[in-house]
N, C-alpha and C positions, 0 to 999 in steps of 0.2 A: 385501263392500266393504272389510273391514278386514283382509284378508290381510296377515300380518306380514312385514316385511323379513327378520327373523331366520330364518324358515322358508326363505326363498329363499337366504340366505347360508350357513346352517349345517346344513341338512338335505339329504339326498340323495334325498328322496322326490319325488313328482310335484308340479308347480307348479299352483296353483289360480288361475283367473281371469286377467283381462288384466293387472292390476297385478303379479301373481306372475310372469307372463312378462316384463314390463318390467324386473323386478329383474335378469334376465339371468344368464348364467353367468360374467360377468367377475368380479363381486365374490365369487361362490362359489369361483372358482378361486383368488382371492387368499387367501381363508381357508384353503383346502387347502394352498396353498404355505406360508402362515405356520405351519401346524401340522405341516409336514414335519419329521421329527426332524433335529436338528443334525448327527448323525453321517451321515445320508444326504446332506445338503447338502455337508458336508466331503468325502465320498467323491466326489461329482460334481465338485467343484472340483479335487480332486487328479487325478482321471482326465483332466479336460480339460487341466490343466497338464502332466501327464505326456505326453499325446498331442502337445501343441504342442512340448514340448522334444524329443521323439523326431523330429518332423518337421524341426525346426531342426538337430538333430545330423546327420541324413542329408544335408541340403541345404546347410549352412553350411560355409565354409572357415575357415582361421585368421584371415584378415583380417576376415571377417564377425563372428567372435566378438570380435576386438579392437575393432571399431567399437562394440560395446556399451559398452565401457569408455572408449575414446578415439574420439569421433565423427569426429575428423579423419581416421582411417583409412577411414571410410566415404565422406565427401563428396569427399575428394581424388581417389579413384579414378574418380569420375564427373564430374570437373571439366571444364567446357567452355572451350576456349581462347578462345572469343569473349568470355568474361567477364573476361579478364585485363586488358584496357585499363581497364574500369570499376573493377575492384578496385584497380588501381595508382593511378588518379586519386583514388579515394576515400581510399585509405591516405595518399597524399601530402597531401591536403587536411586530413585529421584531424590528421596530424602537425604541419602548419603551425599549426594552432589549438592543439594540445595542448602544444607546447613552452613558449610563454609562459604559458599557463594553469597548467600543472603547477607551474612555478616560483612563480607567484603564490599558488597554493593552499597550497604548502608553507609560505610565510611566514604564511599565514592560520592554519596549524596550529602556528606557532611553531617551525618546523624550518628547517634550511638549505635553500637553493634546490635543491641537488643531490638532496635526498630526493624532491622532486617529480618530477624526471626519472627517478630510479630507479623510483618508484611508477608512472610511466607506461609504463616499458619491460617489466619482468618480468611483472606481472599480465596485461598485454595479450597477450603471447606464450603464456602458459599457458592463458589463457581461450580463445584461438583453438583450442587442441588439444582441449579438453573440452566446448566449448559447442555448443548447437544453434542459438542465435540467430546470424543471419548479419550483422546490421548493428550490433549493440550494441558501442559503443566503450567499453572499460574503462580506467579510470585514476582519478587523484585528482579529487574533486568538491568544490564549495564547502561544501555543508552539513555533510558529515561531517568535512571539514578543520576547520571552525569548531568543531564538536562535540568533536573530538579536542583541539583547543587549549584549549577551555573546560574540558574534563574534566581535562586534565593540570595546568592551573593550580590546580585544587582540590587535586590530589595534592601539588603542590609549594608549597602555601600561598601562591599568587600570586607566588612568586619566579621570574621568568623574565627572560631577557636581552632587551633591546629589539631588538637586532640578532643573530639566531641565526647569521648568517654571520661576524660579528666579535664574539663574546660578551665581555662584561666579566668574566664568571665562566666560564671554559672547563669547569671541573669540573661546575658546575651544568648547563651546556648538554649535556655528555656524558651526564649522568644523565637529562636530559629526553629526549634523542634515544633513549636505551636504553628508557626507559619508553614512548616512542611506538611503538617496534617491538613491545614487549610488549603495548601497548594496541591493537594492530590490531583491526579489527572481527572478524577471523577467525583471528588467529594471534598468536604470541608466547608462548613458554613454556607455562605451564598454560592461559592464556587461548587460545592457539593450538590446543592439543590439545582443549580443551573445545569451542570453536567449530567446529573441524574435525569433531569427533565429532557435533555437532548437525547440521551441514550434511550430513554423510554419512547420518545417520539420516533426515533430512528427505527426502533424495534417494532412498534405498532404499525408504522407506515411501510414496513418491510423494505427499508432502504439500506440494508446491509451492504449493498454494492457501493455505497458512498466511499468505502475505504479504498476503492480503486482510483480515486482522484489523484493520488500521487503515483507517478509512473515508476516502473522498475528502475529506470536510469537514475531518477532523483533519490529513491530510497537506497539503492546500492551505493551511490556516490556519497550520500550523507552518512551511512553506516561505516563506510570505509574511512572517511575523514574523521568521524567520531571515534573510531577504534584507535586511530593514531593519537588523538588527544588524550583518550583514557589511558592508553599504554604509557604515554610520556608522563602523565601525572603520577604513575606508580613507580617511576624510576627512582624517586627519592627514597622509597622504602628499600629498594634493592641496594642502594648506595649508602643507606644509613645516615642521610642528611636531612635537615629540617629546613624546607623552603616553602614559601607560599604556593598555593595552587593557582594556576592560570588556565583559562579556557581556550587559550590560543597556543598552538604547537610551538611556534618559534619563541614566544615569550617564556613558555615553560622550560624549553631546552636552554634558553639563555640564563634563567634563574639557576638551573642545575649546574651549568658550566661555571657560573660565578662562585659556587660553593663546592666545586669538585675537590678542592684540597681538604675538605672535611669528610670525604667519603671513607667508609670502612671496608677494607677488602674482605673482612670476615662476613659482613652482611652480604656483600656481593657474591661471594662464593656460596653461601648458604642459599640465597635467593635463586641464583642461577642453577644450582643443583636441583632445587624444587621445580624450576621451569623444565629442566631436562626430564625429570621423572614424569611430569604431566604430559609433555610432548610424547614421551615413550609410551605411556599408557594409551594415549589417543591413537598413536600409530599402530600399536598392537591390536587395539579394538577395531580399527578400520580394516585391518588385513585379515583378521580371523573372526568369523561369525560367532564362534563359541567364546571369544574373549570380549564380547561387547560390554560385559559388566565392568571391565577395567575403565571404560570411559566415565562411568558414574563414580567409581571408587577412587579415581585420581585425586580430586580435591580433598576427600576425606583422608586418604592415605598420607598425603604430604602434611595435612593438619595434625594427624596423629604422630607422625615422625617429628614434626616441629615441637609439639607440646612435650613429647617424651625427651627430646634432646635438651630443650630449655629447662625442663624440670630436673632431669638427672644431673646436669652440670651447673644448674642455677645460673644460666648465662644472662638472666635478666637483672642481676645485681652484682656490683663489684665485690671483690674479695681482697684480702691483704696481698695475695699473689697475682691478682688480675684487676686492672683498672678499667678495662673496656667492658662493655655490655652489649647485648643484643636487644633492640627495642621490642617490647611486647604490647599486645593490644589492651591488656588490662582487664579489670573485673567486669564481667557481664552478669547483671542481676538476674536471679532465677525468678520464676513465677509467671502467672498469666498476664497478658497485656492489660494495662490500666484502661479505664473507660475515659475517653477523651472527647466525647461529643461537646463538652463545655469549652474545648479549644476552638470550636468553629467560629466563635465571635469573641471579640470584635476582629474584623479583618485588618490586616496591615497592608497598606498600599493596594487597595482593591483592584485598580485598573491593571497594575503590573501582575498581580496574582491571577486575574481573569485571563489575561493574554497567555501567560505561561501555562495555566491549566488547560486552555483550549488546545495549545500546541501538544502538550503531553497527552491529552485525550486522543488527538488524531493519531499520533505516533503509536500509542498503546494499542488502539484499535487496529491500525495497519499491521503492526508486528504480530499481534495475537491472531487476527483473522486470516492473514496470509498463511500462517503455519497451520491453523485449524483446517483451512480448505485443503492444503496439501496433504495432511494426514488423512482426511476423509476420503480423498481420491485414492490414496495409496491403500486404504483398508476397505474401500468399496462400500461406503455407507453415506446416507444423506446427512449433511451438516447444514443447519439453519444459521446463516451468518447474522441475521437480525436478532434471533433469540440469544445467540452467544454474545452479541454486543450488549444486550440487556443484562445478561449474566455477568459480564465484565463490569458494567456499571454498578450493579447491586453488590458485587464482591468488593469493589472499592469503597462504596458508601458504607457498607458494614465495617470494612477495615479501618476507615478513618475514624470511626467511633471507638476503635480498639488500638489506637496508637500505631497504626500502620501507614506507611507512605505508599505511593502508587505502585500497582502490580499489574502485570499483563502476562500473556503467554510467552514463555521463553523458548527461543529456537533450540538451544542446546539441550535443555532439560526435557523438552517435548520430544526431541529426537531420541533421547535415551529412553524415555517412557515408551515410545513406540517400538524401538529396537529390542528392548527387553521382553516385550510381548503384552503390554497393557491391552485389555479387551474392552473395558468400560471405564466410566468415570470413577468407579470404586478405587482405582489405583490412586487417585487424588485423595480420597478419604484415608487410605493407608498412609500416604505421605503425611497428611495432616496429623494423623495419630502419632507418628514418630516425632514430628516437630513439637507436638504438645508434650510428650514425655521428655524431650530434650529441654524445653523451656522449664519444666517443673523440676527436673533433677540433674541435668547435665551441664548447664551453662557455666558453673564455676570451673569446669575442666578446661574451658577455652581461655582462661585468664592468661596463661603463659604461651598462647599462640604468638609466634613472632610476626612482626609487621611485614617482614620480607616475604613470609609465606602468603600473607594476604595479597601483597603486590604480585607475586608469582601467579596466584590463582586468577586474578583479574586480567593480567597481561595475556596469559594463555587463552583465557575465555574470550577476550575481545578481539584478539588478532585473527580468530576464525571468522570475524565479521568483515575483515579486509578482503574485498572480493576483486582481486586483480584479474581473475579469469573473466569476470563480467566486463571489465574495461577492455581487455583484449578482444573479447567477442564483439562488443559494440564497435570497436575500431574497425574490425573486419567487416561487419554487416551493415552498420548505419553510423556514419560519421557525425551527423547532428546529435543523435542520441549519445554518442561518446562524448561530445562537447558538453552536454548536460551533465553526464556522469562526472567528468573531470571538474567542471565548475562546482558541482556539489561537493566533491571531495576537497578541493583546494579552499573553497569558501568556508567549509566547516572546520577544516584544520587550522586555517590562518586568521579567520575572522571571529570564530566562535560558533557554537552549535545552533544557537537561535538565528544568528545572522546567516549562517551557512544554509540552513534549510529554507530560509526566506529568499535568499539569492537564487538557490536552485529552483524553487518553485516559480519564481519570477522568470527565470531563463526558460524553463520548460513551457510556461504559459506563453511567453514570447514566441517560442518556436511553433507552438500550436497556432497562434494568431498569424504568424508569418506564413505558415503552410496554407491556412484557410484564406488568407488575403491575396495570395498569389497562386491561384490554381493553375494547373498544367493544362494547356490546350494542345492536343496532339493532331498532327496532320495524318490522315489515313489514305491508303492507296490499296489497290486490288491485288490480292495474291493470285498468281497465274494458275490456270488449270483447276479452278475451284467452281463447283456448281452445287447449290447456288453460290453466288460470288461472296467471298469473304474479304473484309477490309481491315487492315492492320496498320500499326504505326510504321510509316515509311522510313523512319530513321533506324528502327530495329530490324525491319525486313527489307533489305536493299533490293531484293528481287521483285518487289511490287512495282506496279506502274500506275500513274495517276490517270483518272478519267478525263478525257478531253472536255474543256469548258466547265469543269466542276472543281470546287474546293471542298473536300470532305474533312470535317473537323470533329474531334471528340473532346468534350469538357469532362475532365477527370476530377470533379469535385462538386459538392453542393454549391448552389448559386444563391447568395444572400447579399445583404446590403454592403458588407465589408469588402467583397471582392468583385463587385460589378464593374468598377472603374478599371482596375487592372485587367479584368477579363475582356473588356471592350477593347483595350489597347492591344492585347494579345491577338484578338481576332482581326483587328485592323492591320497589324503587321503581317499576319498570315495571309490576308487578302492581297496586300501589296506584293509580297513575295510570290504568291501564286500567279498573279498577273504576269510577272516577269518570266516565271518558269513556263507558263502556257505559251507565251509568245516565242520564247526561245526554242521550245519543242515543236513549234509550228501547229499548235492546237487551236489557234485563233483566240478570240476574246473569251474571257471568263464570264460565264453566264449564271452559274448557280453556286450558292453556298449551302451545304447540307450539314446540319449539326446533329451529331449522334449524342442524345441525351441519356443514354442508358446508365452511365455512372452517376447521374445527378439524382441524389437521394433527397435533396431538400430544395425548396423553391419558395421564396417569399415575395412580398409585394414589390420590393425594390428590384428583384430579379425580373418580375413581369414588366416593369417599366424599362429595365435594361433591354429586354428582348424587343419591346416596342420601338425604342430608340434605335436599336441595331437594325431592325427591319426598315425603318425610315431612311437610315444612312445608306443601307445597301440599295434601296430602291432609287435613291438619288444618283447612285453610281451605275444604274442599269442592271443591277443584280437581283436575282430572286432567291428567297430563303425557303428551305424545307427543313422539317424536324423529323428525326427518326427515333423511334422507340422511346418516346417520353412516358414518364410514369403517369398513373391516373391522377396523382396530385397535381402535376404540371398541367395536364389537360384541363382539369377542373378550374384551376386558377386562370388559365388563358381564356377559358370559356366565360367565366364570371366577369372578367375584366374587359371583355370585348376584343382582346388582342387576337383571339383565335380567328375571328372573322377577318381581321386584317392580314394575318398570315395566310389564311385560306384553308378551309378544312380539307381540301384536296391535297394540301402540302404537308399533311401529317401521315407518317407511315410507321408500321410496326417493326421494320428492319431497314438496314442500309441498302440492301439489294433492291427492294421495291422503290426506295427513294431515288436511287441512281437510275433505275430503269425508267421511272417516270420522267426524270430530268432529260434523259437521253432521247426519249420519244416526244418531248414537248416541242412545239414550234419555236423557231429561233426568234 
């Protein structure tokens, strides 16, 4: 009755009895594989790799090999002409949306409007060549634009020009612009080289899943808080007042309130009207499939209306009959972006730039890759996250040499790209072509764009990032995750974007450490009328009954150095409570403690010592210990450490029923 699991896992002899046969060859094979010499495994890996390379060398041509480096060389050869119309329409739609957005986001970063157009053009075209994601639309985005502006204000001690297009201090603005190029999430002098190296290493090592290190709760809370900060920073344009920008919500609102007497009702009416138009376009696009194009045309439509009204009535300058004016963005120089690789050096405040670059790098990769993965699943194709991270790095390195600031995949523009029907990366090429023509010929048209239009575009764009539904869902499903979400939101809104994400990550890591350090130990009892016997959590299943003289426990966590002490305390308390229950129920003395180790996915040296000390403590109390369903890793560690011989190989079982049957039939 007491045939041990260790015999079935570790010995090659004949199996004894029905329980020995149920142990099966699967776990035995796992042990044998685990004990295979490392040199043998390395040789098998090398032989397989060499065989695959030989097969590819014989069957692949030059373009096939080029496609490994530049995916464009692969998909363009199999391009279906039937996709062309969809790609062209999608590219045009995204361009219509991106032109006004890119200029608005550049102002959010404290940069001239032309930097936004440059940042939309170059990364978009480079990403098209190297990416595997077909619908991801790359360019400037609101979150990292705000993060860049906030970080650079720290480097420049808060000294920035209120209007980067017409700076009061041209030398300060030039230094700020140069720092922005250096401060790219993935490029700029030493920062560009370091981030490019990181991206390349991540791609080559196939570590694209590193972007999963920030949880959904952290990202959702951070973006929700950041959206409030961004929206509040644009209120001054809707009100027509000139106040400094603050990265903290309460300070920004306080500054606006102090100057509320300077507000212009005309600016407010004009800006709110554009907000209503944008919201209406979004609502119609979401309700009717055939009106999806309105989502893309919204920003361009309000821009055209604004420019037309400003130009027709010359609202940007006073007249003898009118002293008030509507603020305009000013002249946007036409032409291709200048070559700015010379701006990479010297670095200004290298340590501060490096930290900010690393944070932007992480957020850019997270935002872009999460959207790319979602679109790939929706369109049923393979997306290589590691390759797309490399593509994102190359796009930004190339962009930083052409006067661009950081770019990544945009949620809103990528959604439009997909909804309109983009089939391949060619849609990004079409978008880039439209942006190029705009830079060459159309930028003077944007001179009379009102600043309240710019504010309306940003406010409507970022409020879509405020995810109240996520907060409500987390409150309903998991309160600790809701706490992380709320901390991320409040910290980002009231402390600043850099401090906010740092606090949120710290809280999330603290929650993970807390969960790992205080594992749950569950008391099991038998479900009635089950054969073979099933044992479940007695607190969840009140109809269960405990086995006389036995305490059945299940450890619901990996066991490692950080949780051994609290785990031992939990088991000690469970033993004391079980003694009292057994005596109260008239079952006599407690004789056995049986641990179900099936949920234990990891076991280290500290865990082995914990089990050894637990065994000694139980033996001093006259109790015996049995282990049920341990993994092959646990059995190996116990065997190598010598603890297995102390526990007794006859006290290891492949299921709880066998362990209980053995304890029931053992002599008192």
